[in-house]
N, C-alpha and C positions, 0 to 999 in steps of 0.2 A: 649459369646455366646448365642444366641436366643435358648429360648425353647419353647414348643408348648403354653406357655403363660395360660390365661385363655380366656374363651371365654362368650363373652357379654351375660346377662341374656336377657330374653325377656323382653325387653325395650318397653316404648311407642310408640316408631315409629316402631320398628320391629313388635307389634302386630298390629299398622296401616297397615304395609306392608301387612300381611296377609289378613286382611280385605279389602283391595283395591283389591287384588287377588282374593278374595271367591266373591265378589259383582260382580267384571268384569265377572268372569268366569260364573257365575249364568246367568247375562245379557246376555251373547254370547250364552249359552246352550239353554236358552228360545228360541232366538231367532233362532237359527238353528233346534230346533224341531219343532218351528212353521213353518218355511218352509217346514221339510221333510213331515208334517202331510198336507199341502196344496199342495205339487208337489208329486203325485204318483210314480214318477221314482226315488225320494231319499226314504233313508233310516234312521231308527233312528240311525245305527251304525256308517253312515256315519255324520249324524250330531254332534254326541259326538266325533268321530275322530277330524273331521276338528275344532272344537271348542278346544278339547285338544291339537291338533298340535299348534293352535295359542296362547294359553295361555303359552304353554312353550316356545315358541319362544319369546314372551312379556319378561317372567321370563329370559331368554339367554341375552336379550337384557338392562335389566335393568331397564326394563318400570315401575316395580309394587314397587321399592324402593320410599318411600313417599317423596315428593317436599315442599318446604318450600313456594313456589309461583305456585305450579303447576295449570295448569286447563287442561280441555278437548283439547285445541290446542297443548299443548306439546305433547300430544299422537298420533295426528293426522298421523305422519311419522312412528312411531314405529307399530303400527295398520295397516297401509297398508303395511309395511314388514312382519307382522306377517301374514296376510290375503292370501298375495303373496304366502308365505311358504305353509300353509296349501292349499292353493289351486292346487299348483303344485304336492305336494305329493297325494293329491285327484285324480288329474287327472292321474297319474302313476298308483296307485292302480286298478283306473277304469280299465285302458289299459290292467293291467298285471293281477289281481286277478280275481277270479271268484266271482266278485259281480254284481249287477243290473247295466244297463246301462243308468244311466240318461241324459236327453238332455242337450245340453250347456246352454241354456235358465236356465232350473232348476239348474246347478251349479252355474252360473254367478249370478242368484240371490240368492242362499243360500251365496254365498260369500260377496254380495253387504249388506245382511240381517245382517251377522255375523260381518263385521265393523260397521255397524251402531249400533248394539248392543252391542259391546265393547265399543263403544264410550261414549254410553248412560250409561255402567257401568262406566266409568272414570270419568264421569261427576256425576254421584250419589255417587261414591265413595268419591270424593274430598269434596264434599259439607258435607257429613258425618263426614270426617275425620277434617275439619276443624271444623265443630261445636264442635266436641269432643275436640279441643284442646281449643277452647275458654272457655269450660265447665271445663277446668283444667285436661281434663283425656287425657291417653294416650300419653303425652308431652314427650320430651328427656331433659337430664341433660347432660351441653356440660361443658368442659374444654377449657379456652382460653390459649393458649401460648402466652406470654408477657403481659405488664404492660402500653405500650406506648400508643400514642394517639388511633392509628387505632383501637387497641385493646380494648380499652374503649369505643371508639364509636361504635364497634360492638356490645359490652354488651349494651349500653344504647339503640339502635336501636331493638336489640331482646327482650329488656323488655318492651318497648314501643308498641310491635306489639305481642302481643299474639297469633295473628292467625298463626305466623311462628312456633307453637308447640316446642318451645325451651326455657328453663331456665339457664340461666350461674349460674353454682354454683361454679365457682372457677376461678384462675388465675395461672400458673405456670411459674416460670421463677427459673435461677439458683440465688441460695441463699435466693429464696423466700421472698425477703425484696420490698418495695415500699414507696415511700417518701410521696405517697398520697394517700388518702382515695379511696378506692374501693370498688364497691356495690357486692362484693363477697370477700371470702378469697383467699389469696395469697400462694402457696406452693411451696416448692424447688423442681426444675426440676433436681436437682442432687440425690434425692431418687429416687425409683423405681417408674416408671411411673406409672404402671400398680396397684400398692399398693394405689398410691393415687388416681385412678379411684374406686376401690374397697371401700375405705373410705368414698368416697362422692357420691356413687350410681350414679356415669356420665358415659354415655354410648357414648358419642362422643367427637370428640378434632375438635376445631378450631384453623388454625395456621394463625396468621397474615402475612403479607408480609413483615414489616419491624418491627418484633417484637423483634429488638435488639439483639438476639440470635446468636452466631456464628451457620454461616449455616450448619454444620457437626452436633452440638447439635440439631438443628432442624428436621434435616431429620432422626437422629438416631431415636430421640423420635417418630417420626411421625410413622416410620416404625416399632417399636415396638409395637404400640399401634395398626397398622393396623394389624400386624401378629397375636394378639389376637382376630381378629374377630369385632372390635371395628370400626366404621365409622371415617373417618377422612377427614375433608374439609380444604381447603387450599386457602386463598386469594393471588393469583397470583401476581408477581410482574408486573408493567406496565397494571395493571387492567383499569387504565385510559384511557388507547388505545383501550381498548375493548378484550387484551387479557383474557381468561377464560370464555368466555361466552357472548352472545350479550344481549341488553337492556332488553329484556323479558325472558333469561335464566330463568328455573324453580327453582335455587338454586341461592337467592340473599338477601342478607340482606340490603336492600334499594339500594343504589349505588354500594354495593362490591359484586362480584360475587365470589362464593363458590363453588370451583374444588373438587370434589368427588374423592378421591383414588381408591377406590372399586367402580367397575362399578355395579358390580351383587347386584340387591336387596335382594336375598335370598342367602348369600354366600355359605353356606352349599351345599344347593342344587346343585350350580354350581360346587363346587368340587366332589361332588358325581357324578355329569354327565361327569366331568372330569375321574374320576375313570372308572366308567361304560365305557364311549367310550375307553378309553386305555385297557380294558381288551378284549373288543369287536374284537377291530381292531387288537392287538395283535395276540390274539387266530386264527383272521382268516389267519394274515400272516403265523404265524407257520403252518398251515394246507395247505396252499396256495404253501407255498416255502418249503414242507417239502422234496421233491426230489433235490430242489436245495443243501439244508443244508447236505443231504445225499452224495451228489457229493463231496460238499466241506469238508467235515470230511474225504472222502478216499484220497483226493488229500494232504490235511494235513498230515495224515498219512504216505504217501509216500514220504514227501518233507523232511522226517529225524526224528531223534528218540526225544519220549517227549508225551505229551498228545495231545489229539485231541483240546480240548478246554483247555483255560488259563484262571485261577481265579486270580482275584487281589482284594484286599482290597481297598474300597474308603469310603469316606466320602459323606453321604446323607441327607435326610433332618433334622433340627435341630441338626446336627452334629453326626448322629448315624452312626457308622461303617455299611457298607454293603459289598457286595461281589459281582462283575460284573462277566460276563462270557464273552470271545472273543474266536473266533477260535485263534488258536496259529498261528501266523505269524512269529514268530523268531525263532533261536536257543536260548535253557534253559539258563539260567542266576541267579543265586543266588541273585545277585545284581540289577535285573530289578525294584523292588518299590523303587528305589532311583535313577534310571537312567531319565533322561527329554526326551534325544533320544539316540538311539542305532540304526541305520541306518545300521550299519557293521554287525548287528546280524539277518537281515531281510531275510528269506528263499526265493527262487522263487517263489514258491506260495505265502509267503505273501504279496510281492509285490502286484500281481495282486488282492489279497484280500483287501488291503490297499488301491489300486489306485481305487476301487469302492467302498468302506467302506462295504465291505461283511463281513468283521472280525468282526463286530458290531451286526450280526444278532441273535446270542444267548442272547443278552441283551431283545428280544422281552419276554424270559421266566422271567427276571426280572421284567418285567413291568407287567407281569398276577402274579406274587406272591407278587408284592406291595411294592417291595424295588425302583422302579422306573418309570417313566410316559415317555409317548410317547415323551412330549415336557417339556423342563424345562433345568436349568442349568448344563453342564455336570459336572458328579462329578470328584474330585481330589482323589490323592493318601494321606493318611495321612500328610506324611512327607512334601510335599509339600502345605498341608492347613495349617500346623503349621508356614511355612516361610511365606506364603502369607497374613495371617491373621495379621503376625507382619510388613509388610513392604508395604502391597498395603489397602489403604483407603476403608471401607466399605466391603471389603473381606466377612467377615462373615455373613453379611447381605443376601447374596444370598443363603444361606441355609436354607430362610423362606418356600422355596417352595420343593416339592419333586424333585428331580434329573432327568435328561432325556437324552434320547437318541440323541436328536436333540436340539436346541434352538434357541433363537433370536441371539445370537452373530454367532451362526455357519452358520444362511442363509446370515448373513452380511458378511462372508469371514474369520471369527476367529476361523479357524480351525488349530489343530496342531501346530505349534511352532510359535504362535502370540503373543502380546501384551496381559499380563494378567490383566493390568488396564483397556484396552478397553475392554475387556471380562466381566469382574465386573462391568463395566459402562452398559453394554446391558444388563447383567443377571437381575441387580436391575430393570431396567428399564420394563422389560417383568413382574417383580413382582408386581411392582408398579401398573402398567396398566392393570395387568392380566384380560383377559376375555376368555369363551370358543372360542370365533370366532377369537380370537388371537392364539391359539393353531391350528386351522384350517388353518388359513393363513400360520403361520410357517411350516406346513405339507406339505402344498402343495407347499412352495417355497424351500425345502428342497434339492429335485432332482435338480432342476435347479442351485439352490445354488452349489451343489456339482460337477456338470458339469463346469461351470464357472470356480471353483477352480481349477481344473482338466486343463483346458485349458491355465488358467493363469501361473500354476504351469508349463505347458511344454514351454511356451513364456518365461517365466523368465529363466528357464533353458538353453534355445535356447540362449536369450540374455549374460547371463553371460559366456556361451562357445565361443558367438562371441565377448564378450567384451575382454575374455583371450587370442584369437588368435591376436586381434588388439594390445594389450599390449604386447604380446610378440614379435611382428615384430618390435614394436618402442623401446623396452627396450634394454638398453646396453647391449653387450655380456656377461659382466660379471654377469648382473643381471639374465640374462637367464639362466646362469649355476648354479648360486644358487638357483633358482626356480626349475630347474630339478633336 
């Protein structure tokens, strides 16, 4: 079972990340304030607001995380996106709010100054951080998975280039043994890897492509470290063919690209942003849908005896038990917690509720309460969790994130009685590559996915009925009698 783990302390690179954020935010603020002073149709509030939105967008894009070979060129595209978002919000605010009406030339000028100021901030920040690294300050301490040739070469390259800002403090491998001398101690991967991190002051993990480990062992170790908030970098297979980043990618150890599992520069800020978004959207939906919820409650009451809401225990983040609420769509049964499907007990109202997933709406309250998120792996009942953990590889890894009303597996069509193994793959892929933008994209795809699934189910039922009629037409009479 994965637990909450330990949060990495304020490591050198994390402090450097905040330093880069502050420098660019200050440069952007100075630029937009200067534009507001010299353009009478602009206000200080506009300058501060547009800068704050741009900086927040850059945080969400993960641009502020420190990069080993990063320079201002790697910030051009993200800054353009951030300024575009800020400009859009500013134009909407000017159109709808009782604020001053600036000219288009003034707005365009302020946005151009903002972009230039942010790029200047990135340039200054990278120079300051690089000099601090060369002076031995704010450096990161890395553990390298494996003791093979690639792992050794990575360690040598990092040691020869102090401007990367990383010190290799150890290697981890099953058994903790090595036949050749290494530049750092070797630790046993069979031990608790988080304890190895704590004992050596390490704050990041580097996994080589050909580390010699069984793949599942390496994946499990990387996920456990990432779940504790520690950055994990992976050298992908076939990196020689350009996989994992181009020749000028900002995270490279000479010729080897390092792909970071976590995209966010400030993971805790990103998680808090996810939580704030969940509470805001769930509250608005409950308020707007209150007449619909009341009507559904009346119909459920009329559909038969039993409560309007059906409560069921599920397994949430880190294996904690939670209780979810649904509109009752079935006749009551004492064995419902152990039934995988029970179509025979569905009520006439329940069929319509399930068809449009309206029975799930009360889970919005679970989102507000903090038991669930809008997007995440779907929660399962404890009896099935125990069984799936036993037979499905990496099943328990899906509990690293809050469970959700919808998720990546669901928008890929894996709803209802579908492959658990495939769902687990998508759930872990979602967690491994999570970003706030991914949540927004999944929410946007949820309704179209439900429509496609419904259309597919209708087509499948029609095809099944047609095949059944054809089979009955050509079957021997004796077979027809048995079937009837």
